[in-house]
N, C-alpha and C positions, 0 to 999 in steps of 0.2 A: 412621620418617618419623610426625611428628605434621601435625595438620591444618593448621596456617599455613605450616609446610615446603609440605606438600601443596600448600597454594592458590598459595605463589608459582612454585613449578614447574610449577602448570597453567597459570598465565596466561604464562610464557616458553613453556612448548611451544605454546599457541596462539598468540602475537604468532609465533612461529618458524615456525609451519604457514602463516601470513597470508603473511610474505614469500619463502617457498619456491613459495608457489603459481604458476603459471604466468602469470596477470593481475595480477599484484600490481602490477608497475609502470603500465598500462592504471588497475588502480584509484585510483592515485594521484591520477589528474586526474578522475576522479568525485568524491574527494574535495576535491579543489581547488575543484570547481564547487558540493558542497554548503558548503562554509565560506562561498563571497561568499551564499548565499542564507540561512544562518544569522544571518553580518554583519548583512544587511536586517533579515532578522526581529527581532532583539536587538537594533534602534534603536527600530522600529518597539514593543515588548515594553518597553522601557524607557520610552519615551512615555507606553505606555499605566498603567504604574504608576505614574509621577510625577503622572500625571492625576488616576487614581483613590485617593494619599495626599494630593494636594492635596484633594478635593472629601472624602473622610473628617474631617481635619483642616477644614476649615470647617464642615462637619457634626456634629463633635462625636462621629461612631462612627468607631472604629479597630478594627472588626469587618467593617467595610462588603466589605474582601477576602474574608472567607468567604462573603459571597452570591454572587459570582462564581466562586468557585473550581469548580461543579460546572461551568461551559462552559469551565475551562483544563484542566482534568481530563479532560473529553471532549476537546480539541486534545491533551492528551498523549499520551490514549489510543490517538485515531487515527493521532497522528506514528510512534507505533513502531513500527507497521507494519512500517514502511517501512526502519527502521534496527535493530529489537534482534531478537536473536534467540532460540530458548529454549534452555534447559539441552541439550538432547540432542545438538546437534550436538559439545558441546566432552566429553560420554560417551562418544559411543559408538568411538573409538577406546580405549576403556580396560576394553571389556568382557571382555576375554579378559586380564586383567593382574590380579595379585592386590590390586591396588588398589579398597577398599571404593566401590560406584556410589554409596552413598547418601551418602558424606563426598564423592565428587568432583560429584554435585548439588548438595550443601551449599557448595561453595566456588563454583561456579557462581553460586549465585543472590546467595554474598555477595559476589561481583563486580558482578552484578547491583547492589547497591542501593549501593556504593561507586564505579558507573559515573561520568563527568565527565559524561556527558549528562543526570543527574539534577539535574546545579546549573545547566543551561539559565535556567531559570525564576527562578533568583536573579535574572536581570537585569530580570525584573517584582516580585519578592519585596523586594529591597534598594532600592529607590527607596523604594517604600510605604513600608515599616517604618521607613526614615529620616523621610520626611516625618511621619508621622503623630508620630512620637518627638521634631521639631522643633515638632509642635502641642501636644504636653503629655503623651503618654505617657511613661513611668518606662521607664527604659532594661533593668530587668527582663524587663518585660512585654513590650516592643520584640524583647527576646531571645526570649524563649520565645514570641511570635507570629513569629518569624522559621526559630526549628528546627519547630514544628508545620507550618509552611507544605509546609518542607520533607520531613517524614515523610509528609504526606500525599502530597507526589509520590513516594516510595520505595514507599508502600503503593500509589498506583496504577501503578508497573512490576509488583507481584509480580501484581496483578489483570489487567494484561495477561499475562503469561507463565502466568495460568492458561486466560484466557479462550482465547487463541491456542493454546495447546497441546488446549485438548477442540475448538474450530473446527476444529483440524487432521484430529481425529479423527472427527468427523462434522460437517455443517454447522446441522443442527439447533440446536446449541450456542450457534448470535447469536442464540436468544430470550434469552439471559440478558442479556448487555451488552443490546443492547436494552429488555426489560421494565426492568433497573434502572435506567438511563440516562431510559427512559419516565418510571418516579415521581419521577427527582430531580428533570428540570427541566419535566415534562410542567406543573404547577402555575404555571408563567409564564406559559407560552404557551394554555393553556386555560380556567385559571381566570377570572373576572370580576375588575376592579379591586377592588372592594370586602370580596371575600371574601378574594382575595390578599394584601391590608395585612391582613387578621383574621390570615390563613394566616402572614405574617411576625410579627407582632407578637405570636402564639400561641410562636413558636418564640422570640422574643426574650425576652420575660418568663419562659419557663421556663428560658433558660440563665441568666439574670439572676442567679432564685431560687434556682434550686439544680445550678448548675453553675460551673463555672471553665476558663482556661485551661490550667489543669494536669492535672483533672480529664479535659478533652477530648484533652491530649495523651497519656493512661492509655489511652485509649478507643482512640485510634486508635493506639498499638502494640501494644493487644492484640490489634487485628487485623490489623495487619502480622506478629503471632506464628501466629497462625490462616494466615493466607493463606501465609506461607512454610512451614508444617508441610502444607499440601496440597497444592502444587506440588513437594515434595520426595517427596511417596509417590506423586502421581499419574503425574508426569514419568519415574520410576525403570518404573512398569508399563508405563507406554505406548511407551517405547523397545524396551522385551524384544519386547512384542508386531511394531513395525513392524522391528525390525531381523532378527527371526524371520520374519516375512511372513508373521507368522499374519494367515489370512485365512477370515470364515465361505465358504464357497462353495458355489456351487448351482447346479442345473443350469438354464438357461433357454436357449430359442429366440434364436439370433444370427441377424439377418437379413443376406444376403448380399447387398443391394443391387442385384440382378440389373438394375435398370434405368441402371445405370451401364454396363455393358456395353460400350454402343454406342458411348461414346467412348476406348474402347482402355487404352493405355498410362495417360494422363492418369486414365481413369475409377477403376483399381486404385489410384491414389494419393490419389484422392477420397473413394474408400472408405477407406484408411489414415487421413486424416485425421479423417472422421466417428468412426471406431474407437476412435481415440484419443483425444476428445474425450468419447466415452460408456465408454471400458475406465480409461483413466488417471487416475490421483488428482490427483495434479498439474494437468493439464489441463484436466479436467473441474471441478473445485473455481474456477479463474480464471474458467473459463467460465459457472458459476453466478453465481458471484462478481455478475459482469459484468451480468447479469441483472437481480439485485437490486439494482444499483445505479444501472442507466437507468431500473428501474418505480419506485424511490423518489424521483428526480429530477425524471421526468417527471411523475408525480402532485402533487407538490409545488410542481413550478411552475403544473400546470394550475389546483389548487384552493385553493394557500395563498398566503399573503402575501410569503415570501420568495424570495428569487431573483427579481425582479421589474426587476431594473436591467438596461439595454442590454447591458451585458458580460455580466452573469451569466446571461443569457436564450442570447446568441451561444456563450458556453463549454460551458453544459453541452450545447446544440442537437449540439454539434462535440462535446464528449465523448462525447456517446452511439455516435457513428458511427467514436468514435479508439478508445475503450476497448479493444477486442478484440485490434487491431494494435497498440497500444500497449503492452499484456501478452501477448501471444504473439508475432507478428511480431520484437518488439526480439531473442527468444531465436530465432527461425530459424535451423533446420539445428541448432540447439543439442540435442534429443530425438532428432535424425539422425545424432548423435554415437554414441548405441549399435551403430548398426551402417552407419558411414557407407562400410566397406570393402565392402559389398554391394554401395551406390550406383555405385560405381563400376565394376562387371563390363563394362556396357553403356556405348556411347556415347552423350550426353545423356539420362542416367536424371537425373540432377540438373536439367536445364533442365524436361524433365515436371514433378518432383516440384516445382518450383520453380511452375510454372505452375498446375498442380492447386490448390496454396496460395494463389494467387492466385485462383482460380475458386471456393475454397470459401469464405476469410475474405472476402470482394466478398456473396457467393450471403447469407453471415447475416447482411447488414448490414440483410435484409429485415425483419429481428427487430428492430431499431432503429428502421426506418420505423413499424411495427404500435404501438409503443411511445410511440412518439410524437406518435400521433392524437388524444392527450386532449389536451395542450397546442393543437396545432391547431385543436380542436371551440372551445376556451375559448377561442382568439383569442391566444393568447400567440404561439404559432408561426407563420410562414405557409409554404404548400406550397413557395413559391419559397425559404425560406431550409433546409428539409430538404434540395429537390432539391441544393442550393447545395454544403449541407454532408455530401452523400451522394455525390457526385461529386467532391471534395476529397478525401473518404476513399480512394475506389478509382481516384483520379487518382496527385497528388501527392504524397499523404500517402504510400500505398503504396509508390508508387516509390521512396520514400526509403528507409522502414523496410526492403523487400527487397535496399538496398545493405547492408544489417549481415550478408546471406548470405556477403558477400566477406572479413570480419572477422570474426566468430562462429568462435570452437575451442575454444568448452568446453564438453564434454558436459552435457546436463541429465538428471538422475535423474530417470523417468517416474513413479515411485510413491514415491518416499519426501519426501511430504508434511512431515511433522514434523521428520525430519532432513536434510532437502536443506537445500542453502542458495537464498540469494532475492536476491542483490545483483549490481547489475551487473557484468558480465567483462568490458569493457572501455569505455573512455572514451566512445565515438559510442553504443552504447545507451544511455546519460543524455541525452545533447546533443540525438541528434534525436526522444527518446520526449517530450521537454519544446518540441524546436522545432513538434513536429506537434501539441502540445497547442495552443500558443499565438499562431502563425506566420499560422494562417487567418484568426484573431480580429484578430488586427494589421493585417492585408490589406485586411478588413472595415470597421475603423474610420477606415484612413487613407484610402481610396477613400470611403466614406460622408462623411469632413471637405473632399472637392472637389466631391463629386456629391451623391449620396444611395444609401439602403438598398438600394432596386432594381438601382442601376448596379453596385451592389458583388456584391451575389448572383449576378448576370449575367455579371460578372468571373470569377468564382469556376468556376462552371458552364460557362464557355466553356473555362477552363485544365481544368479536372476531365476533360470530353470530350476533349478534344487529348490529356491522357496515359492516357485507359482507353482510347483508340482504338490509341494506338502500344502498349500493354502487351508485345505481343508483339517489339518493338523493343527494346528497353531491358530487357527478362526477357533476353534473350541476351544485351546485352551485360552484364548482373550475370554472366549464366553464363561467360563468356569470359574476366571479368578473376579468379573464383572460380577457375576451372582453373588458371586460373597463378600461384594461392597454395595448390594442393593439397595440395602434400608439408608445406606449414607448418601446416596445417589439421590436416590429416590428425594429424602429430605433435601436438598441443594436443588433438584428441579424444581420444586413446591416451592422453594423460597424465593427464588430470582424468577417466576415465572410474571 
């Protein structure tokens, strides 16, 4: 079997694996809503490409698109975390087969290059190139520009795979994209206008005298080959480390959290939640990422000029309190799918587990409160806003997210960060997560349109207090409905282990 035949065989097996997954039908709903979002974004980026093309043709600067490409590539890089997986998920089932592992990785990398998602940016590039072509650029130059722009997106996909693999291996690798993109776009934010003009003029003059479109194309193609080779070797090495569970084990003191013993069985489950966050790679990584994101946005709003609009401030204030729930509670009971049978031994075991989860995720919201103090001190956030979104999170949002305990039935691996899956297991996860992110802000703006912001925040506070105070009642209702589906859920947990 040659590489081309193997490539088509692996693509066929991957598609069959997706169709045979118990959550395939549910994921179809998630894809449907995703296509709607992509459709709206496509219209916006189509207008963006047309506008910049018209501006470039008017100013007789067809290379203008390359000045904004760093920002487009950053957007592309960030979006890939939601939709693109690393090659290791594909290679893992074939480790014990006579198929060459390097060839399997190569096939996946090639499939990433040929992925139709890489063509999404064509909705911006095509109108831009068409407008500048109408403005006087030759046909060959327009075609070359289009191919170069697409090649930059493909290189960005390989760069993403490299960063994603390294970050999954160690969070310290986040410094790599931060430094790279900081050097790339930092001058646009921190250099004075006069120096920035000299900087861009120097680059433009150098390219005019010593470079060409085809030379730049050759350099980008060379960078693609280098990243492809690094991904091929690096990901093959890391997959053996993870699949074989290769770890550097060190003896260390483990806290018993004896202070939680006073809470009985709920205290034991609180210990379980704390130790899961501390020990399990997948959960710990999401927790650390949340702290980093919240700190970044908090400091940016407090000391920068970005995100100063009314919507942005409300959204990011709410985001700080919703993040932990949106990333962890959307998969509530999925980690417990590894040992769900043991939880069924005693009556109301799961009710106490759910209550412990609620108390745990309510308590860790004190961290966002502390991280939001800089914007409060700088006058960007009000205490009333912080309190409103805090109670919104512990009240109606958590009530909504805990409903997923009824429908979730896909076991989540605890430590497989690199080879583990990252998609939504059912349609409700995506719907409720997006609702939790935007619904409270929409409510605030609707009430503010009729009254004022203070009234809107007081309404959220009252609603939050009601839901928070009635937690034992709606949590028991969730437990009772979950028990009615227990055999269906058990079957799903067993199948997806």
